[in-house]
N, CA, C and O of each residue as an XYZ file, in Angstrom:
876
protein
N      -3.727     25.529     -3.847
C      -1.873     25.696     -3.735
C      -2.084     24.154     -2.601
O      -3.043     24.053     -1.837
N      -1.057     23.157     -2.716
C      -1.712     21.891     -2.073
C      -1.171     21.876     -0.522
O       0.047     21.811     -0.358
N      -1.723     21.914      0.204
C      -1.611     22.175      1.980
C      -0.010     21.606      2.082
O       0.586     21.865      3.128
N       0.846     20.683      0.815
C       2.023     19.866      1.630
C       2.979     21.240      0.660
O       4.199     21.085      0.595
N       2.463     22.285      0.086
C       3.472     23.133     -0.950
C       4.751     23.444     -0.063
O       5.866     23.617     -0.556
N       4.414     23.509      1.617
C       5.294     24.118      1.545
C       6.944     23.035      2.085
O       7.976     23.431      2.626
N       6.509     21.523      1.602
C       7.451     20.029      1.844
C       8.371     20.258      0.567
O       9.411     19.611      0.696
N       8.340     20.711     -0.191
C       8.378     20.654     -1.642
C      10.145     21.085     -1.808
O      10.684     22.163     -1.557
N      10.660     20.002     -2.241
C      12.526     20.400     -1.900
C      12.359     21.321     -3.392
O      11.348     21.090     -4.055
N      13.309     22.315     -3.886
C      13.389     22.952     -4.503
C      13.361     22.387     -5.768
O      12.726     22.953     -6.658
N      13.917     21.422     -5.964
C      14.258     20.720     -6.948
C      12.570     20.360     -7.532
O      12.018     21.000     -8.427
N      12.036     19.346     -6.881
C      10.438     19.269     -6.945
C       9.754     20.278     -7.572
O       9.278     20.091     -8.692
N       9.597     21.746     -6.764
C       8.785     22.662     -6.960
C       9.454     23.100     -8.987
O       8.912     22.913    -10.077
N      10.720     23.671     -8.614
C      10.867     23.748     -9.992
C      10.373     22.611    -11.215
O      10.253     22.687    -12.438
N      10.234     21.900    -10.549
C       9.636     20.500    -11.798
C       7.854     21.355    -11.909
O       7.191     21.841    -12.825
N       7.730     21.228    -10.949
C       5.905     21.657    -10.950
C       5.613     22.906    -11.670
O       4.458     23.085    -12.054
N       6.605     23.877    -11.924
C       6.429     25.115    -12.270
C       6.294     25.627    -13.602
O       5.805     26.622    -14.138
N       7.292     23.927    -14.155
C       7.999     23.938    -15.676
C       7.121     22.798    -15.813
O       7.691     22.557    -14.749
N       6.499     22.066    -15.985
C       4.679     21.473    -16.283
C       3.418     22.205    -16.233
O       2.424     22.128    -16.955
N       3.858     23.437    -14.519
C       2.630     24.223    -14.947
C       2.290     24.962    -15.989
O       1.149     25.230    -16.364
N       3.652     25.400    -16.613
C       3.842     26.378    -17.792
C       3.477     26.184    -18.744
O       3.101     27.024    -19.561
N       3.502     24.850    -18.884
C       3.561     24.029    -20.547
C       2.125     23.788    -19.960
O       1.391     23.948    -20.935
N       1.660     23.609    -19.314
C      -0.646     23.330    -19.208
C      -0.665     24.661    -19.537
O      -1.088     24.719    -20.692
N      -0.429     25.750    -19.126
C      -0.871     27.040    -18.984
C      -0.691     27.600    -20.292
O      -1.637     28.237    -20.758
N       0.467     27.460    -21.033
C       1.384     28.170    -22.210
C       0.294     27.129    -23.403
O      -0.642     27.600    -24.050
N       0.644     25.996    -23.425
C      -0.053     25.316    -24.509
C      -1.432     24.441    -24.500
O      -2.038     23.948    -25.451
N      -1.757     24.411    -22.925
C      -3.070     23.880    -22.729
C      -3.539     22.735    -22.371
O      -4.549     22.210    -21.903
N      -1.723     22.342    -23.008
C      -1.786     20.334    -22.088
C      -0.249     20.096    -21.851
O       0.723     20.438    -22.524
N      -0.340     19.476    -20.806
C       0.938     18.702    -21.019
C       0.931     17.283    -19.980
O       0.186     17.089    -19.019
N       1.872     16.498    -20.443
C       1.584     14.703    -20.516
C       2.174     14.416    -19.529
O       2.691     15.381    -18.966
N       2.400     12.892    -18.802
C       2.780     12.732    -17.810
C       3.132     11.449    -18.021
O       2.353     10.609    -17.570
N       4.204     11.025    -18.648
C       4.312      9.514    -19.251
C       4.742      8.476    -17.871
O       4.657      8.922    -16.727
N       5.050      7.534    -18.054
C       4.691      5.657    -17.140
C       6.580      6.093    -16.565
O       7.612      6.740    -16.743
N       5.965      5.274    -15.939
C       7.746      5.709    -15.136
C       8.352      3.674    -15.558
O       8.120      2.744    -14.785
N       8.897      3.566    -16.552
C       9.189      2.706    -17.518
C      10.541      1.556    -16.791
O      10.633      0.433    -17.287
N      11.598      1.998    -15.523
C      12.676      1.910    -14.824
C      11.983      0.482    -14.518
O      12.420     -0.536    -15.055
N      10.894      0.452    -13.638
C      10.279     -0.824    -12.815
C       9.983     -1.129    -13.805
O      10.771     -2.051    -13.592
N       9.470     -1.386    -15.142
C       8.632     -2.277    -15.433
C       9.991     -3.530    -16.292
O       9.982     -4.754    -16.427
N      11.207     -2.235    -16.785
C      12.505     -3.068    -17.477
C      12.568     -4.105    -16.953
O      12.526     -5.278    -17.325
N      12.729     -3.335    -15.570
C      13.598     -4.345    -14.524
C      12.781     -5.185    -14.189
O      13.449     -6.130    -13.769
N      11.359     -5.506    -14.092
C      10.409     -6.536    -13.986
C      10.631     -7.376    -14.593
O      10.906     -8.504    -14.186
N      10.540     -6.902    -16.043
C      10.653     -7.233    -17.575
C      12.217     -8.053    -17.443
O      12.128     -9.246    -17.734
N      12.967     -7.804    -17.232
C      14.387     -8.533    -17.060
C      14.574     -9.381    -15.496
O      15.575    -10.004    -15.142
N      13.881     -9.276    -15.073
C      13.282    -10.727    -13.782
C      13.232    -12.230    -14.644
O      13.822    -13.297    -14.813
N      11.737    -11.207    -15.140
C      11.064    -12.316    -15.043
C      11.830    -13.021    -16.577
O      11.616    -14.234    -16.581
N      12.413    -12.696    -17.481
C      13.032    -13.793    -18.130
C      14.372    -14.437    -17.765
O      14.719    -15.465    -18.347
N      15.117    -13.890    -16.850
C      16.212    -14.664    -15.791
C      15.254    -15.682    -15.234
O      15.575    -16.843    -15.491
N      14.258    -15.538    -14.600
C      13.605    -16.581    -13.797
C      13.093    -17.898    -15.276
O      13.397    -19.091    -15.298
N      12.631    -17.462    -15.872
C      12.184    -18.391    -17.182
C      13.438    -18.725    -17.387
O      13.563    -19.936    -17.204
N      14.538    -18.158    -17.716
C      15.672    -18.715    -18.165
C      16.211    -20.164    -17.668
O      16.470    -21.206    -18.271
N      16.281    -19.670    -15.943
C      16.873    -20.487    -15.261
C      15.846    -22.165    -14.741
O      16.250    -23.284    -14.427
N      14.537    -21.623    -14.860
C      13.448    -22.201    -14.598
C      14.086    -23.756    -15.624
O      14.514    -24.872    -15.329
N      13.790    -22.894    -17.066
C      13.951    -23.610    -18.369
C      15.128    -24.900    -18.368
O      15.246    -26.020    -18.863
N      15.845    -24.041    -17.544
C      17.578    -24.723    -17.287
C      17.281    -25.734    -16.545
O      17.699    -26.851    -16.851
N      16.463    -25.521    -15.373
C      16.354    -27.011    -14.610
C      15.627    -27.821    -15.213
O      16.096    -28.874    -15.644
N      14.120    -27.433    -15.389
C      13.418    -28.602    -16.540
C      14.414    -29.069    -17.551
O      14.595    -30.222    -17.160
N      15.115    -28.927    -18.518
C      15.954    -29.445    -18.977
C      16.828    -30.230    -18.312
O      17.129    -31.309    -18.823
N      17.342    -29.879    -17.179
C      18.435    -31.072    -16.161
C      17.716    -32.271    -16.073
O      18.031    -33.453    -16.215
N      16.323    -31.487    -15.712
C      15.534    -32.858    -14.811
C      15.112    -33.848    -16.305
O      15.326    -35.007    -15.950
N      14.732    -33.863    -17.441
C      14.386    -33.829    -18.133
C      16.071    -35.117    -18.867
O      15.989    -36.166    -19.507
N      16.970    -34.580    -18.514
C      18.058    -35.230    -18.795
C      18.511    -36.505    -17.710
O      19.141    -37.547    -17.890
N      17.907    -35.926    -16.575
C      18.051    -36.821    -15.456
C      17.042    -38.106    -15.737
O      17.504    -39.245    -15.677
N      15.617    -37.873    -16.053
C      14.829    -38.996    -16.196
C      15.636    -40.200    -17.901
O      15.565    -41.391    -18.204
N      16.161    -39.218    -18.393
C      16.780    -39.673    -20.060
C      18.162    -40.661    -19.311
O      18.573    -41.658    -19.905
N      18.565    -40.368    -18.413
C      19.587    -41.506    -17.406
C      19.495    -42.551    -16.582
O      20.350    -43.240    -16.025
N      18.003    -42.568    -16.589
C      17.397    -43.840    -15.528
C      16.854    -43.246    -14.452
O      16.902    -43.945    -13.439
N      16.186    -41.836    -14.292
C      16.021    -41.921    -13.382
C      14.570    -42.281    -12.979
O      14.296    -42.606    -14.134
N      13.483    -42.486    -12.361
C      12.102    -42.646    -12.251
C      11.076    -41.941    -12.984
O      10.926    -40.782    -12.599
N      10.301    -42.325    -13.964
C       9.666    -41.267    -14.511
C       8.836    -40.325    -13.477
O       8.773    -39.122    -13.223
N       8.298    -41.401    -13.069
C       7.346    -40.968    -11.665
C       7.016    -40.183    -10.832
O       6.006    -39.555    -10.518
N       8.581    -40.371    -10.327
C       9.675    -39.826     -9.157
C       9.981    -37.933     -9.626
O       9.767    -37.007     -8.844
N      10.254    -37.851    -10.368
C      10.493    -37.168    -11.440
C       9.269    -36.102    -11.295
O       9.353    -35.052    -10.659
N       8.338    -36.471    -11.864
C       6.641    -35.826    -12.179
C       6.390    -35.382    -11.130
O       5.981    -34.229    -11.261
N       6.438    -35.890     -9.521
C       5.085    -35.740     -8.825
C       6.385    -34.982     -8.183
O       5.846    -34.267     -7.339
N       7.636    -34.758     -8.111
C       8.565    -34.612     -7.058
C       7.925    -32.849     -6.740
O       7.637    -32.028     -7.610
N       7.851    -32.681     -5.384
C       7.613    -31.424     -5.588
C       8.417    -30.139     -5.925
O       7.817    -29.065     -5.982
N       9.686    -30.206     -6.137
C      10.802    -28.957     -6.576
C      10.254    -29.009     -8.358
O      10.207    -27.936     -8.959
N       9.951    -30.028     -8.930
C       9.341    -30.157    -10.652
C       7.655    -29.220    -10.211
O       7.222    -28.190    -10.727
N       7.199    -29.847     -9.390
C       6.371    -28.708     -9.428
C       6.293    -27.337     -9.355
O       5.725    -26.678    -10.226
N       6.764    -26.901     -8.484
C       7.147    -25.439     -8.320
C       7.622    -24.642     -9.659
O       7.322    -23.555    -10.152
N       8.784    -26.034    -10.123
C       9.089    -25.129    -11.339
C       7.973    -24.940    -12.213
O       7.760    -23.799    -12.624
N       7.319    -25.768    -12.517
C       6.173    -25.017    -13.356
C       5.627    -24.252    -13.233
O       5.318    -23.357    -14.020
N       5.273    -24.490    -11.790
C       4.255    -23.278    -11.658
C       4.692    -21.843    -11.447
O       3.981    -20.851    -11.295
N       6.263    -21.960    -11.475
C       7.539    -20.810    -11.854
C       7.250    -20.898    -13.372
O       6.284    -20.202    -13.684
N       7.690    -21.410    -14.163
C       7.429    -21.649    -15.556
C       5.999    -20.181    -16.111
O       6.079    -19.129    -16.746
N       4.633    -21.081    -15.285
C       3.293    -20.229    -15.590
C       3.420    -19.115    -15.576
O       3.168    -18.328    -16.489
N       3.927    -18.844    -14.282
C       3.814    -17.017    -13.938
C       4.227    -16.246    -14.682
O       3.748    -15.538    -15.568
N       5.988    -16.567    -13.919
C       6.919    -16.124    -15.163
C       7.124    -16.060    -16.192
O       7.401    -14.934    -16.605
N       7.105    -17.355    -17.319
C       7.168    -17.158    -18.278
C       5.848    -16.966    -19.313
O       5.891    -16.494    -20.449
N       4.717    -17.446    -18.626
C       3.481    -17.437    -19.838
C       2.284    -15.847    -19.005
O       1.522    -15.047    -19.548
N       2.533    -15.970    -18.123
C       1.841    -14.655    -17.814
C       2.350    -13.282    -17.403
O       1.879    -12.185    -17.702
N       3.759    -13.665    -16.408
C       4.587    -12.359    -16.230
C       4.949    -11.637    -17.708
O       4.423    -10.659    -18.238
N       5.752    -12.263    -18.042
C       6.557    -11.693    -19.607
C       5.093    -10.918    -20.592
O       4.895     -9.715    -20.758
N       4.685    -11.483    -20.842
C       3.080    -10.553    -21.739
C       2.612    -10.173    -21.368
O       1.549     -9.952    -21.950
N       2.816     -9.500    -19.667
C       2.363     -8.880    -19.740
C       2.772     -7.877    -18.956
O       1.924     -7.423    -18.187
N       3.800     -7.429    -18.944
C       4.953     -6.362    -18.780
C       5.139     -6.186    -20.499
O       5.204     -5.091    -21.059
N       5.182     -7.031    -20.938
C       5.432     -6.292    -22.649
C       4.338     -5.403    -23.021
O       4.461     -4.299    -23.551
N       3.026     -6.115    -22.624
C       1.902     -5.480    -22.920
C       1.310     -4.345    -22.602
O       0.453     -3.744    -23.250
N       1.971     -3.957    -21.196
C       2.341     -2.588    -20.580
C       3.042     -1.895    -20.936
O       2.761     -0.714    -21.142
N       3.915     -2.287    -21.079
C       5.192     -0.970    -22.299
C       4.864     -0.651    -23.111
O       5.035      0.520    -23.449
N       3.955     -1.897    -24.154
C       3.517     -1.259    -25.400
C       2.520     -0.509    -25.757
O       2.356     -0.032    -26.880
N       1.346     -0.291    -24.181
C       0.410      0.217    -24.088
C       1.071      1.665    -24.095
O       1.123      2.361    -25.109
N       1.561      2.036    -22.873
C       2.082      3.047    -22.772
C       1.170      3.547    -21.750
O       0.639      4.582    -22.154
N       0.910      3.324    -20.965
C      -0.442      4.409    -20.171
C       0.240      6.107    -19.902
O       1.263      6.283    -19.240
N      -0.364      6.980    -20.398
C       0.313      8.089    -20.291
C      -1.096      9.432    -19.662
O      -2.191      9.720    -20.146
N      -0.552      9.812    -18.748
C      -1.381     11.189    -18.351
C      -1.599     12.461    -18.864
O      -0.920     13.412    -18.479
N      -2.887     12.627    -20.080
C      -2.684     14.007    -20.554
C      -3.899     14.745    -19.655
O      -5.032     14.411    -19.308
N      -2.910     16.119    -19.435
C      -3.719     17.043    -18.292
C      -3.926     18.345    -19.140
O      -2.897     18.918    -19.498
N      -5.208     18.915    -19.528
C      -5.424     20.289    -20.027
C      -6.784     20.821    -19.484
O      -7.323     20.204    -18.565
N      -7.224     21.668    -19.880
C      -8.055     22.443    -18.879
C      -9.211     22.042    -19.026
O      -9.855     22.576    -18.123
N     -10.324     20.984    -20.041
C     -11.068     20.606    -19.511
C     -11.229     19.670    -18.022
O     -12.122     19.700    -17.176
N     -10.004     18.866    -18.100
C      -9.337     17.733    -17.127
C      -8.420     16.968    -17.409
O      -7.447     17.499    -17.943
N      -8.371     15.555    -17.185
C      -7.376     15.015    -17.042
C      -7.459     12.725    -17.935
O      -7.905     11.618    -17.634
N      -6.945     13.177    -18.655
C      -7.799     11.641    -19.459
C      -6.350     10.731    -18.720
O      -5.624     11.305    -17.908
N      -6.086      9.212    -19.168
C      -5.137      8.502    -19.707
C      -5.421      8.046    -20.777
O      -6.451      7.509    -21.183
N      -4.316      8.305    -21.325
C      -3.973      7.502    -22.735
C      -2.918      6.521    -23.132
O      -1.694      6.651    -23.099
N      -3.587      5.600    -23.481
C      -2.209      4.461    -23.980
C      -2.242      4.360    -25.233
O      -2.774      5.134    -26.028
N      -1.373      2.893    -25.553
C      -1.024      3.202    -27.674
C       0.373      4.451    -27.351
O       0.886      5.163    -26.488
N       0.444      4.033    -28.758
C       1.380      5.067    -28.915
C       1.362      5.690    -31.005
O       0.618      5.119    -31.802
N       2.010      6.495    -31.307
C       1.782      7.301    -32.658
C       0.020      7.586    -32.489
O      -0.617      8.165    -31.609
N      -0.423      6.866    -33.812
C      -1.892      7.422    -34.535
C      -2.156      6.370    -33.635
O      -2.779      7.165    -32.931
N      -2.270      5.158    -32.918
C      -3.647      4.130    -32.481
C      -2.893      4.417    -30.766
O      -2.386      3.654    -29.944
N      -3.088      5.556    -30.789
C      -3.203      5.908    -29.568
C      -5.012      6.411    -28.631
O      -6.088      6.152    -29.172
N      -4.974      6.678    -28.105
C      -6.714      6.248    -27.646
C      -6.884      6.522    -25.947
O      -6.134      6.029    -25.104
N      -7.812      7.239    -25.715
C      -8.624      7.785    -24.329
C      -8.962      6.352    -23.760
O      -9.639      5.514    -24.355
N      -8.535      6.241    -22.841
C      -9.313      4.661    -21.901
C     -10.065      5.682    -21.086
O     -11.195      5.193    -21.085
N     -10.143      6.963    -20.291
C     -10.239      6.758    -19.368
C     -10.333      8.389    -18.609
O      -9.385      8.736    -17.904
N     -11.964      9.688    -18.881
C     -11.143     10.754    -18.591
C     -12.275     11.352    -17.429
O     -13.435     10.938    -17.435
N     -11.835     12.286    -16.521
C     -12.298     13.007    -15.723
C     -11.850     14.598    -16.051
O     -10.808     15.203    -16.300
N     -13.437     14.931    -15.883
C     -13.191     16.636    -15.767
C     -13.012     17.399    -14.585
O     -13.370     16.736    -13.611
N     -12.688     18.287    -14.347
C     -11.981     19.032    -13.368
C     -13.395     19.349    -12.976
O     -13.077     19.843    -11.895
N     -14.547     19.446    -12.989
C     -15.768     19.781    -12.429
C     -16.196     18.507    -11.805
O     -17.190     18.479    -11.079
N     -15.673     17.728    -11.991
C     -16.380     15.944    -11.351
C     -15.346     16.405    -10.193
O     -15.811     15.921     -9.161
N     -14.141     17.126     -9.874
C     -13.270     16.943     -8.168
C     -13.060     17.919     -7.514
O     -12.625     19.031     -7.811
N     -13.441     17.397     -6.435
C     -14.266     18.500     -5.093
C     -12.282     18.915     -4.734
O     -11.974     20.016     -4.277
N     -11.402     18.026     -4.989
C     -10.396     17.752     -4.009
C      -9.523     17.059     -4.929
O      -9.766     16.233     -5.809
N      -8.170     17.725     -4.417
C      -6.778     16.805     -4.737
C      -6.197     16.695     -3.134
O      -6.185     17.658     -2.368
N      -5.606     14.999     -2.699
C      -5.479     15.037     -1.179
C      -3.978     14.073     -1.757
O      -3.670     14.179     -2.944
N      -3.245     13.292     -0.948
C      -2.327     12.445     -0.363
C      -2.774     11.523      0.043
O      -3.694     11.634      0.854
N      -2.252     10.081     -0.403
C      -2.320      8.683      0.492
C      -0.960      8.300      0.610
O      -0.176      8.053     -0.307
N      -0.724      8.273      2.058
C       0.648      7.652      2.418
C       0.976      6.624      2.826
O       0.358      6.553      3.889
N       1.558      5.709      2.719
C       2.200      4.035      2.763
C       3.066      4.374      3.584
O       3.988      5.093      3.199
N       2.991      3.933      4.958
C       4.419      4.305      5.396
C       5.499      2.732      4.924
O       5.194      1.647      4.427
N       6.789      3.320      5.376
C       7.784      1.635      4.555
C       8.094      1.361      5.957
O       8.718      2.021      6.788
N       7.336     -0.104      6.039
C       7.462     -0.963      7.114
C       8.655     -2.114      6.980
O       8.613     -3.239      7.480
N       9.836     -1.494      6.100
C      10.776     -2.839      5.757
C      12.329     -1.264      5.238
O      12.219     -0.194      4.639
N      13.063     -1.697      5.627
C      14.010     -1.066      4.891
C      14.140     -1.763      3.817
O      13.533     -2.834      3.822
N      15.203     -1.299      2.171
C      15.288      0.033      2.136
C      13.841      0.417      1.147
O      14.007      0.910      0.032
N      12.920      0.232      1.500
C      11.410      0.235      0.624
C      11.043      1.899      1.508
O      11.030      2.264      2.684
N      10.831      2.432      0.410
C      10.643      3.740      0.839
C       9.288      4.424      1.216
O       8.323      4.000      0.581
N       9.065      5.311      2.047
C       7.498      5.294      2.086
C       6.232      5.893      0.704
O       6.362      6.996      0.173
N       5.842      5.558      0.578
C       4.927      5.733     -0.845
C       3.586      7.267     -0.838
O       2.678      7.383     -0.015
N       3.822      8.031     -1.758
C       3.296      9.268     -1.200
C       1.891      8.931     -2.627
O       2.429      9.089     -3.722
N       0.781      8.646     -2.737
C       0.389      8.315     -3.502
C      -0.669     10.005     -3.452
O      -0.966     10.410     -2.328
N      -1.116     10.797     -4.629
C      -2.329     11.077     -5.399
C      -3.687     10.832     -5.300
O      -4.168      9.958     -6.022
N      -4.628     11.658     -4.274
C      -5.440     11.027     -3.995
C      -6.651     11.904     -5.328
O      -6.246     12.911     -5.911
N      -7.499     11.560     -5.503
C      -8.873     12.444     -6.504
C      -9.700     12.294     -5.372
O      -9.525     11.333     -4.623
N     -10.653     13.200     -5.141
C     -11.735     12.866     -4.394
C     -13.032     13.827     -5.257
O     -13.124     15.049     -5.371
N     -13.644     13.088     -5.610
C     -15.119     13.582     -6.257
C     -16.025     14.221     -5.367
O     -16.165     14.312     -4.148
N     -16.814     14.793     -6.790
C     -17.720     15.519     -5.843
C     -18.860     14.753     -5.643
O     -18.933     13.659     -6.202
N     -19.995     15.255     -4.754
C     -20.850     13.820     -4.438
C     -21.645     13.820     -5.503
O     -21.584     12.691     -5.992
N     -22.194     14.344     -5.975
C     -22.551     14.477     -7.869
C     -21.696     13.502     -8.888
O     -22.131     12.845     -9.833
N     -20.524     13.599     -8.464
C     -19.830     12.770     -9.840
C     -19.384     11.803     -9.194
O     -18.834     10.956     -9.896
N     -19.416     11.575     -7.946
C     -19.074      9.785     -7.227
C     -20.101      9.173     -7.744
O     -19.811      8.206     -8.448
N     -21.952      9.582     -7.547
C     -22.443      8.894     -7.587
C     -22.690      8.747     -8.698
O     -23.190      7.645     -8.920
N     -22.505      9.710    -10.003
C     -22.676      9.347    -11.241
C     -21.204      7.477    -11.756
O     -21.134      6.322    -12.176
N     -20.604      8.434    -11.331
C     -19.707      7.556    -11.291
C     -20.100      5.559    -11.306
O     -20.158      4.682    -12.168
N     -20.258      5.634    -10.018
C     -21.509      4.586     -8.974
C     -21.709      4.142     -9.633
O     -21.034      3.193    -10.034
N     -23.292      4.752    -10.424
C     -24.282      4.179    -10.895
C     -23.735      3.281    -11.712
O     -23.904      2.064    -11.625
N     -22.812      4.068    -12.830
C     -22.664      3.265    -14.350
C     -21.461      2.041    -13.902
O     -21.114      1.276    -14.801
N     -20.982      1.912    -12.832
C     -19.809      0.313    -12.553
C     -20.498     -0.823    -12.534
O     -21.724     -0.856    -12.427
N     -19.601     -2.051    -12.660
C     -20.795     -2.575    -12.416
C     -20.218     -3.093    -11.382
O     -19.459     -2.340    -10.772
N     -20.414     -4.741    -10.779
C     -20.497     -5.048     -9.524
C     -18.902     -4.847     -9.063
O     -18.457     -4.043     -8.244
N     -18.044     -6.052    -10.024
C     -16.855     -5.817     -9.519
C     -16.484     -4.768     -9.185
O     -16.039     -4.605     -8.049
N     -16.582     -3.529    -10.287
C     -15.821     -2.558    -10.330
C     -16.084     -1.751     -8.876
O     -15.215     -1.037     -8.374
N     -17.418     -1.969     -8.269
C     -17.703     -1.909     -7.031
C     -17.036     -2.280     -6.050
O     -16.732     -1.616     -5.060
N     -16.744     -3.532     -6.332
C     -16.134     -3.988     -5.118
C     -14.503     -3.648     -4.806
O     -13.842     -3.838     -3.785
N     -14.138     -3.071     -6.100
C     -12.351     -2.587     -6.498
C     -12.337     -1.229     -5.835
O     -11.443     -0.847     -5.080
N     -13.312     -0.594     -6.151
C     -13.717      0.880     -5.996
C     -13.877      1.181     -4.568
O     -13.645      2.311     -4.138
N     -14.335      0.040     -3.677
C     -14.669      0.591     -1.834
C     -13.281     -0.052     -1.327
O     -12.681      0.497     -0.403
N     -12.783     -1.193     -1.922
C     -11.589     -1.621     -1.527
C     -10.535     -0.512     -1.337
O      -9.906     -0.245     -0.314
N     -10.467      0.250     -2.918
C      -9.440      1.395     -2.753
C     -10.028      2.931     -1.711
O      -9.446      3.806     -1.070
N     -11.403      2.612     -2.004
C     -11.456      3.899     -0.366
C     -11.170      3.609      0.812
O     -10.709      4.487      1.542
N     -11.353      2.443      1.233
C     -10.835      2.054      2.340
C      -9.567      2.534      2.617
O      -9.372      2.925      3.767
N      -8.513      2.601      1.681
C      -7.056      3.504      1.356
C      -7.092      5.143      1.675
O      -6.476      5.851      2.471
N      -8.059      5.387      0.721
C      -7.985      6.647     -0.073
C      -9.106      7.463      1.083
O      -8.712      8.620      1.235
N      -9.981      7.263      1.662
C     -11.388      7.927      2.070
C     -11.991      7.705      0.980
O     -11.872      7.130     -0.102
N     -13.126      8.746      1.985
C     -14.962      8.440      1.196
C     -14.290      9.127     -0.697
O     -13.311      9.724     -1.145
N     -15.112      8.750     -1.021
C     -15.791      9.728     -2.888
C     -14.082      9.621     -3.366
O     -14.010     10.191     -4.454
N     -13.011      9.221     -3.047
C     -11.898      8.907     -3.994
C     -11.124      7.715     -4.215
O     -11.531      6.636     -3.782
N      -9.752      7.841     -5.024
C      -9.340      6.391     -5.382
C      -7.569      7.674     -5.580
O      -7.142      8.824     -5.686
N      -7.379      6.808     -5.532
C      -5.319      6.859     -5.802
C      -5.575      7.273     -7.377
O      -6.553      6.934     -8.043
N      -4.496      8.066     -7.807
C      -4.125      7.708     -9.164
C      -3.383      6.364     -9.003
O      -3.155      5.641     -8.033
N      -3.007      6.284    -10.703
C      -2.075      5.158    -10.753
C      -1.254      5.047    -10.643
O      -0.580      5.814    -11.330
N      -0.680      4.345    -10.000
C       0.879      4.227     -9.217
C       1.652      3.742    -11.163
O       1.275      3.073    -12.125
N       2.932      4.651    -10.772
C       3.693      3.601    -12.354
C       4.102      5.146    -12.714
O       5.012      5.175    -13.543
N       3.577      6.644    -12.225
C       3.042      7.508    -13.780
C       4.524      8.270    -13.145
O       4.450      8.594    -11.959
N       5.920      8.583    -13.905
C       6.920      9.597    -13.744
C       6.389     10.403    -12.917
O       5.166     10.506    -12.823
N       7.161     11.039    -12.251
C       7.123     12.015    -11.008
C       6.948     11.969     -9.541
O       6.266     11.052     -9.083
N       7.417     12.742     -8.835
C       7.240     12.512     -7.331
C       6.044     12.668     -6.916
O       5.589     13.737     -7.321
N       5.181     11.962     -6.160
C       3.741     12.311     -5.402
C       3.822     13.486     -5.854
O       3.401     13.933     -6.921
N       4.751     14.332     -4.456
C       4.578     15.392     -4.240
C       4.046     16.550     -5.239
O       3.133     17.343     -5.007
N       4.939     16.442     -6.549
C       5.305     16.944     -7.483
C       3.759     16.710     -8.160
O       3.022     17.643     -8.478
N       3.495     15.569     -8.280
C       2.169     15.422     -9.063
C       1.190     15.870     -8.107
O       0.339     16.636     -8.561
N       1.124     15.611     -7.057
C      -0.056     16.340     -5.876
C       0.038     18.061     -6.150
O      -1.009     18.675     -6.357
N       0.872     18.513     -6.141
C       0.469     20.393     -6.445
C       0.185     20.349     -7.796
O      -0.894     20.894     -8.029
N       0.925     19.762     -9.109
C       0.613     19.769    -10.667
C      -1.289     19.657    -10.478
O      -1.761     20.695    -10.941
N      -2.136     18.944    -10.076
C      -3.067     18.585     -9.853
C      -4.239     19.416     -9.245
O      -5.415     19.643     -9.528
N      -2.798     19.971     -7.674
C      -4.043     20.430     -7.323
C      -4.136     22.224     -7.865
O      -5.118     22.942     -7.680
N      -2.930     22.615     -8.504
C      -2.906     24.064     -9.461
C      -3.868     23.857    -10.290
O      -4.981     24.379    -10.239
N      -3.402     22.946    -11.231
C      -5.068     22.444    -12.384
C      -6.517     22.719    -11.791
O      -7.186     23.669    -12.197
N      -6.947     21.889    -10.861
C      -8.422     21.792    -11.125
C      -8.652     23.190    -10.090
O      -9.767     23.706    -10.172
N      -7.760     23.754     -9.228
C      -8.249     24.878     -8.611
C      -8.390     26.132     -9.366
O      -9.161     26.999     -8.953
N      -7.663     26.304    -10.504
C      -7.710     26.818    -11.640
C      -9.035     27.107    -12.980
O      -9.773     28.017    -13.359
N      -8.625     25.284    -13.414
C      -9.605     25.072    -14.345
C     -10.787     24.523    -13.584
O     -11.509     24.761    -14.552
N     -11.518     24.069    -12.826
C     -12.508     23.603    -12.145
C     -13.715     25.089    -12.376
O     -13.446     26.246    -12.055
N     -14.616     24.763    -12.808
C     -16.338     25.910    -12.619
C     -16.879     25.808    -12.039
O     -17.568     26.776    -11.717
N     -17.088     24.279    -11.253
C     -18.255     24.426    -10.026
C     -17.093     24.659     -8.627
O     -15.868     24.601     -8.733
N     -17.743     24.886     -7.558
C     -17.395     24.793     -6.308
C     -18.112     24.983     -5.289
O     -17.632     24.854     -4.163
């Protein structure tokens, strides 16, 4: 049981019991992604792209009205607009849509947990971690430095020494660098659960702790 169990509010505890009951009786439970922020990001990217397009159209009209083309082309504001169009329009919007279409979902069962992407018949497992590879479940807290941003509670997965050595040996150089950066925040032999999954961090920590303690066969 999580050491933070006493900090759970009654509503959070009921949510944990609901998810745990579903996992215990059916053999699996799904934790869907949090889509609210993705929708806001998509709306923001679309709005910024439209504003930039309007400004670029206004600039083109100015050139047609007699403005010097070279002055318009090398104006810092014009360059900023093109950079913004590239990041928001050509990179931002497709990236958010891809994430929404892939719909990364966590699936917990008696063997471990998996990250599943896609919808319907096109769903596929992108990653799987057995409970036997998990030493314990912890938490990483990131304090809020500015209002109104709340502090972040991230679920931390601590691997067993054998599992950590196995996963590290099978990783590429870039993956090892990113993993080391992750561990500088979460601690040795650990990584944080993907942010953006629906559910409060304390709820997920308690659910993962129960599953690992109940289903892991090695200690």
